[in-house]
N, C-alpha and C positions, 0 to 999 in steps of 0.2 A: 746513767750517772747524771746528776745535775752539776753544772759547773757554775759556781757562783761568782760573779764579777763585780768588784766594788771599786771604783774609782776614788782616790783619796787625795787630799792635800791638808796637811795640819789637822788630823782628825782623831788626835790621841785622846780627847774627852769623849767622843762618841763611838769610835770603832770598838772598843771592848764590850760595850752593851750591845751592839749588833752581833759581835762574835760569840758572845755568851747565848744570846738567842739561837745561834745557828748550831752552837754545841750542844744545846738542850733539846734539839729536834728528835722527834722519835723516828723520823726517816733519816738514815745515816749514810746513804749512797751518794755521797757529794764531794766535791772539791772546792776550795776558796782560792780565788785569785785576785789579789790586791794589786791594782794598777795605780801606782803612786806617782804623783807629780812633784818628786823631789822635795818631800815634806822636810821642814826644818824642826819638827818636833819629834816625839817618840813614835810616830805613826808606823814605820817601818819596822822598828824593834817589836811593837806590840803585834804586828801582823806575824812576823816570823815566830814569835813566842807562841802563837795560837796555831802554828803549823801551816799559816798560808804561804801560797807561792807569790812572791812579789815580782811584778814586771814593771816596766817604765810606762808611766802615765803621761798626763798632760791635760789639756781642757777636756771636759767631759766627753766629747765624741771621740777623742784619740784614746783616752783611757777605756773606754767602753769598746772600742776596736781592738786595742792591743790585749785585752784580757783573753778574749775567744781566740786568739792566735795561739795561745798556749794551753787551751781547754781541751780535756780528754772527753768530756760528756757529750751527749746528742741533745742535751737540752740546756740552754743557757738561762741564767736569772741575774739580771742586772740590778744591783741594789745600791742605793745612796748609803752612806756611812752612817746616817743618823736615824734610820729606821730600827724598828723592833717589832717582834711578832711572838705568838705563842708556840708551845712546843710541837703542835701538829700542823703548823702552817704549810711545811714543804709536803707533807703526807697528803693533806687536803687539797693542796693546789695540784699536785701530781696526778691524784685520782681523777679530779675534774678535768684536767687537760686530755688524759686518756680516754676518759668515759665520753667526753664531748667532741673528741678528735680536734682540738684546738692546736693551731700552729704558733701562734702569737697572743699573748694575753696580758691584760692589765688587772688591777685588783682595786677593791674598794680601799679607801684610805681613812684613818681616824686619827684626831690630833693627840699628842702627847700632853695635852694640857686639859684643864677643866673648864676653860672659858666657854661661855656660851656662843660667842661671835666665831670661834675657830670652829665649833661643831656645826654652825650653820653654814659657815664657807664652805667646809668639806662636804657637807651635805649636798650642797648645791653642786659642787664639782663631781661628786659620785653620781648625782641624778643625771646629770649632762652626759658624762661617759657612758652610763648605762644605756640611755635612751639613743644615742648617736652612735653606738658600737656596731649597727648593722649596715650604716652608710657613711660614717665619718669616724673612723677610728682614732681614739684618742685614750691616752693613759699617762698616768703619773710616771715619769721617768725613773723615779727612784725605786720602782718595782715593775719589771717587765720580764715576763718569761718569754722566750723565743727558741724554736728548734734551731739547731745549729746550721741545718742544711738551708733554711730560710735566711738566716743572717748572712750567710756566704752568698746566697743567690742575689741579694739585694745590695751586696758589697759594704754591708755594715752601716754604721752611722755616718752621715755626710759630715765632714769634719769643716767644711766650709760655712756650715749654719752656725751662726753665732748665739742664737736664742731659738729654742723650741727644737733642738735637733732629735729630741725624744719623740715629738709629734710627728716630725717628717719621718722618723724611722717606722713608727707603728703604721702610718699610713701607706708607705712604701711596701712594708711586709704585708700589709692587708690587702694588696692588690695581687700578691703572689700565694698567699695563703690565708687561712680562716682565723679571724681575729674575734676575740670574745672578751667580756669582763668576767673573772672568776668570782663567783658568788660564795663560795664555801669557806675561802680564807681570807683574811684582812691583815692589813698592815697599819702600824702605828708611827704617825709621821711627826717629825719635830717642826714646830713652828718657828724657829731660830730666825729664818730670814724675815719673817712677818714681825718678829719682835725686835730686830736689829733695825730694820728699815721702815717699819711702820705698816700697819695692816692695811690703811688706806692707800698708801703709796704703791704697795706690791700689787694690791687689786687692780688699781687704775693701770698700772704697767701690764699686768696680764690682759686686760681688756684692750689695751691699745695695740699690744702686740698680737693678739688674735685678730683685730680689726686689720692691722698691716698685711697679716698673711693672707686673709681673704681678698684684699684689694690687689696686693703687689707680689705675693708669693712668699718663700722662705727668707727670713732675715739673714743676710749673709754680711751686714756691716753692723758697725758699733752704734747704730741709731738708738738702740735701747740698752742703756748701761746696767750691766749684770754683774754684780760684785761677788766673786766667788770665795772671797777672803772673809769667812763667818767669825764671829766673836768666839773665842775658845771658852 
């Protein structure tokens, strides 16, 4: 069974689209756990309507840790609420994970817009994660597959990391298990943060935060402001 963990905070606009994507999957052996950070909108009601189990959430690291505590599956899939995929996503991903004996995996991501700048940006990101997968594990935090035993072995996400907890997670897991980028399944990624804050601003922050991690280690302070309150 795949246990799908979705951290949420006021995601009534995007969550139904993701849950519809999951509902249409050709692979049906899954459960959905929504780790909700006390949403003020209809997020929790929507999750329950779709048959999801709702648990207490918090900042992304907390939400991603609370979900697996309630999980029954031996494979975890961490998703952001604003992603979408085609009907064979789970089937293709699981087949590749089994065939290649992968313990933790990221995916190629594609924008939910037609803008050339977004396609170029994510093409660069995909190329970087593919090239570095063998020596510097990196993956988009909104779609990470991980064997449950490995998640437990590394004690999950480090909740003290303020920015880049997904990168820290896959790197720690990559030291204990086999990390790879899945080639057969792809995810469609919302560019709402880029649209809200500006593509240049977000790009600069990503560059500066990556440089900070290389020089000083994981980001455990609020030096880089990261607003989780998306536009609805």
